[in-house]
N, C-alpha and C positions, 0 to 999 in steps of 0.2 A: 437399651443400654442404660444403666443406672447413672445417677449424677456423679458418683464417685468414679465410675468407669470413664465418664466424659472428662473429668478433671485429669485422670491419669493419662488419657489419650492426649490431652492438650499439653500436659507436662512432658510427655514422651516426645511430642512433636517439637517442642522447644529444644530439647536436648539433641534431637536429630539435626535440627538446623545448626545448632552450635557445632555439632560434629562435622557437618558438611563444610561449614565455614573454616574450621580448623584444617579440614582435609584439602583446602585449596581450590575448591571448585565454585565457591560462592560468587566469584567475580564473573564467571561465565553467565550468559544470559539466563540460564536456568539454574542458578545456584540456590542460595538460601531463600531468595525471594520466591523462587518457583515452588518451594516446599511450604511456604507460609500461605495461609488462606488469604485470597484477595479480599479487600474490603471496599465496598461500593459506597458512593455518597449516601449519607444517612445512616451509616454504620452497619449495612447489611454484609453478611459474609458471602464469600463466593459460592456460586452454584456447584452442585455435584456435577461431575463430568456428564456431558450429554453423549448419548450413544451415537452410532453411525447414523448419518442423516439420509433421508430418502433421496434418491437421484432420479432425474427425469431423462437421462440420456442426452444431456447437452453436448454440443459440439466441442466446447472448450475443455481440455484436460488440464490446463494450467493457465496462469494469468500473470500479467505484470501491470501494475498501476504506476504511471509516471505522475507523481503528485507535485504540481507546481505550487509550492507552498507560499502563501501570501496573497494569492488571487491574481491570475494572469489577465491582462487586458484583452477582451475579445476583439476590440477595435484595432488592435495591432497584430493580431494573430489570424483568427479564422473568420472574422466578420467585419471586414473593413467597410467604410462608408465613403467612397470616393466622391460622391455627389453632395455630401454634407458640408456645412461651413468649416473653415480651416480649424477653428477651435474645437471642433468635434472630430473631424476625420483624422487629425493627427499628422505626424511627419512622414509616414510611410505609405507607399502606393501598393495597390493590389497587383498580383500577377496571375496569368492564366495557369491552369493546372491540367492534368491528364484527363479531367472530366470537363467536357464542354459546358460553358456557362458558370462554372464554379471557380472563384478566385480566392486566393489567400494572400498573406503578407509577402511582400518582396523579399523579406528576410528569411523566407522558408523555401528556397528554390528546390532543394532536394526532396522535401516532402511534397511539393507541388507535382513532381513527376510520379508520385505514388498515390495520388488521391483517388485513383480507381480502386484502391484497396481500403480506403478510409471512409468512414461515415462521420459526419459532423452534425451535432445537435446545436442549432443556433438559437434555440428558444428555451434553454434551461432557465428556471426561475425559482427563487427562494426568498423568503422574508428575512433571512438571517445574514446580517452584514458584519458579524463579529467573527474573528478568526477561529477560535475554539468551537463556537456553536456551529459555524458554517462547515468546518471540517467534519464535525460529528454527523451533521445532517447528510453531507455528501457521501460519506463513507459508510453510513449505516442505513440511510433511508428514513431515519427517525429524528425528529427534533429532540434535542437534549432535554432531560428533566433533572431536577435535583435529587431524585431518588435512585435512578439506575442509569448506568452507562451501558449502552447497547454495543454489541460486538460489530466490528466492521465486516463487510462481506469477504474481505481477505482472510480474516481469522475464522469466520464461519466455514469458508471453503477449505481452509487448511485443516481445520479441526475434524472434518468428516473425510478427508482424503488420506489415503495410506502414505503417499509420498515416498521419499527415499529412506532406507532404514536408518542412516546415520545423520541425516540432515534435518534441520527444522522445517516445520510445515509452512511457516510464514516468515520470510526474511525481509528485513528493512535495510536498505542501502542508501546512504551511509548509516542513517539512524531513523527511528520512528518518532520524530518531533514535528508532527503535523499540527497546524493550527496554533503554533506557539508552544506546544509541548504539553497541553493539558488533557490530551486524548490518548488513552492507553492502546486502543485498537481491539483488545480481546474482550472488553466489557465484562459481562457476567460469566463468560466461558472460563474454563480452568486456565491456570497460568501457563500450561503447555501450549495454549493457543495464542499467547502473547507474541507479537512480532519479535524475532531475534535481531537485534541491531548489530550490524557489522562493526560500527564504531569508528572506523577510519575512512579517509577519503581515497577512493580507488585511483584517483588521478595523480596522487602524490607518489614520488619514486619510492618512498619508504613505507608504502601502504602494507599493512598486515591486519588481519582480523583480530579484534580485541579478544584476549584470553583464549585463543585457539590452541595454544601449546600448554603442556604441563607446567605447573609451578616448579621452581627450583627445588630439588630434593624429592620430587614425586615422579613416579613412573607408572606405567600401566599396571604392573603387578601390585604395587602398593594401593593404588586406587581400587583395583579389583577386590582386594581384601577388605577395604572399607565398604565397598558396595555389598559384599556378602554379609558384613556386620549389620548394615542397615536392613538387609533382607531379614535377618534374624530378629531385629527389632520389630519389623512389620509383622512377623509371625506371632510375636508376643502380643502385639496390639490386637491381632485377630482373636487370640485366645481370650483376651479380656473383654472383648466386645460381645454383646448378647446375640448378634447376628452378623452375617457377612455384609460388607459394604461393597459398592460397585468397584470393580477392579479398574485401576488406571495407572498409567505409567507416571512415575515421578519425574520431577525436574532433574533430580540427580541422575536417573537412568539416561535421560536425553543428553545431559551434559557429558556423562561418561562416554556415550557412543560418539559424540562429536569430537572430543579431544583424542579418543583412541582410534579413530578411523583415518587412515591415510587418504582414502578416497574422498572423505568429507573435506579434509584440509586442502586437497588438490582442487576441489571444486571452486575454492576461493582464490586460487593462484592465477592471477592475470598474466604472470610472466610466461605462461604456456601459450599465450596468444601471440600471433605474429605482429610485427610493427605495423604492417599494412592494415590488419584488422583493427588494431587500436586506433589508427588514424581514421579509419572509416567511420567510427563512432564519434570521433572528435576527442581531443585530449583533455577537455574540461571535465569537471566532476560528473555532470549529468551523463556525458557520453560514456565514460568508463564505468559508471554505475549501471547503465543499461547493458553494457557488455558483460559485466559481472552477473547481472540478472539473467542474461541468456545462458551463461554457463550453469547457473544454478537450476534454471528451468529444465534444461536438457538433461540434467542429472537427477531429476525427480522431485525438486522442490515445487509444491503446488502453486504457491503464490509469492510474488516478490513485490514489495513497494519501494520504488525509487523516489526518494524525497529530494526535490530540487528547490532549495530556498532562494529568497531574494525577489520574489515577484510582487511584493508589497510596494509598488512603485508610486509613492506619493510625490516624489520629486525626481528631477533629472531623468525622466523616462527615456529620452532619446539616447543618452549615454548608456544607461543601464541596460536597455533593451537591445541596442544595436552594437555599440562599440565596446562596452566593458571598460574597466579601469586598468588594463594590463599594459597598454601601450603597444599591443600587437599590431602588425601590419594589416591583418585581416580582422574583420569584426568577430569578436568573441563574447559579445553580450549575451543576455539570456535567450533571446530568440534564435540567433544563429547557432548557439550551442545546442538548443533543443532541436533545431532542424537536423543537425548532423546526428544527434543521438536517436531521434525517432526514425529517421530514414535508415540509418545504419541498422537499427534493431529490426525494422520491418523487412529490409532486404536480406539480412542474415537469417532470420527465421524462415523466410520463404525459400531461400536457397538450401536450407537444411531440412526442408519438408515439414516444418513445425508451425508455420503461420496459420494454417487452417485449424489447428487444434490449440492455438495459444491466443488468448484474448489480451489485447493491448488497449489500455485505457489511459487517456491523457486529460487531466482536469486539475482544478484547484477549488478553493472553497467558495469563490464568487468571481464576478468580473470587476470592471473598473468603470468609473463615472463617464457618461457620454461627453462631458465637457472637460477639457484640460484645465487644471487649476493654475494659480499664479506661480507655482513652483515648477511648472513644466512637467507635472505628473497627473495621475488620475487617482481618485479616492475609491473607497469600497463601494461596490454596486452589485447587490445580489439579485436585483429585479430581472435582469436578463444577462446571460453569458453563454459561453460555448464549451462543449465537451467533444472530444474526438475519440473514436473507437476503431479498431481494426482487428482482423483475424478472428479466430475462435468462433466462427459461425456468424459474424457480422456481415450484413449486406453492404459492401463498400460502394464507393462511387456515388454517394448521395448526400444531400443535405436535408435534415429533418427539421421542420419548423423554420421560423425566421423572426428576426427582430424588426422593430419599426425603422423608419428612415434614418434615425439618429442613434440607434442602438440603445434606446432607453428602456424599452419594454418589449415583451413578446408581441409580434403581430399576428401570428397564428401558431397552432399546435404547441401550446406551452407544455413543457416537460418538467416535472418536479424531481427533486432528489429521490423521493420514494418511488417514482416511476423508473428512474434510472436504476435503483437498487433491484427492483423487481425484474428488470430486463437483464441485468448482469447475472442475477441468480439463475434465471432461465437459461442464459447462454452457458453457465457453468454446470447446468444439470441439477440445480437445487430447486425444489418446489418453493416459490415465494410464500406460500401459505404454511410452510413448515413451522411447527409449534415447538418452541423451546421454553424452558421454565426458569424464572428468576429464583434466587435463593429462598424467597418467601413463598414460592409456589405459583406465582402468577404466570399464566401462559403468555408468551410473546411470539408472534409470528416473525419469520425472517423479514418479510415485507408486508406490513399490515394495510397501508393505504395506497400502495403503488399499483399502477396499471402498466403491464408490459407494453413497451413501444414496439409493436409487432413489425413495423416496417424496417426495423433495424436487424431483424433476424432473417438470415438467408434461407 
């Protein structure tokens, strides 16, 4: 392609984006931003679309990540230290679970009955104690660099999966603001791999998905005519180019399918669930988000990220983790709400025959300090923390690794975020050694430094 042809293509791309914006689809998650080239730190343009990725026949056909944004305390959830001094062990006691010898927090009684389905890694370790950096490392297996943002395993998996015809490949509920909002998720993959943020809180009575309906004055017929016009512009672009470019679906195509599909809109409609089912998950945001995730997964969405904020508990940990601030008669803090959501999801998936093929991941960017601070909270602590997994080929009913007597560092079997990413990719049927390429042609493996945690795989 000549330089003049490149300039023409760029100019044509700008007019296309203007057209889409005028057409009223730009506010959808795949609007004008989806048609614009992604720019990486350092000024690199987005990579050309990656083709279908090789699969290894993993057990998991779909996955949900419950992301505890802010960094959950391992000492109050999955790795209590009842024999440690009071300033270390904290205010909550451990309880027995369905697995003999394994205890978790007293605030997680429902999850305790299901621990034979769950595997807990108690020896996760990372050097990164900052929210954005920690989130990037945990969700990609790569430490962040100033040159390239790596794609999360959610977006990699969604990018190579066929998924449902009218639904996004990676959905974020309520939104994809992990690690404080600096991490896009799709990295150098095309914009079509970016997580689609639902935008609203599923726990609220007036919940509705952002921009899922047509704009006033637009209907399917008018948008279809504009879609055909864009296709004509594409054909003109191809005639000007010196050679064919890799075919890829545009963000406009995806947005068009989403707003014009009744089945897609119904997938997000929680009013179709019974009151008993909604109660089972808990009426808090994390519970209703997990219920929405189940609806999306069973309708063909490959990957859902449920973002549950508030876990950065530097102060008032007792109130925030147990009671909440609502004045409710029963605890509605972060941990009881997670307990209902996680147990409800596991039970529901199992009863629907989906648990064996659905990977459930529960984690945040790091843990919390072994010693309580003077504000009654715990600070950032990446040196050791816990991650829980269930379903999707995970060998449940076990604890992998351990922390020392005060939860300060790994005592044995340290597991890095790179190891976790390699394990998740393997469960999802993706070769951890899969090679993708950055825009400047550098080969990047899905997981370069990680070793699969074999004992986690059934």
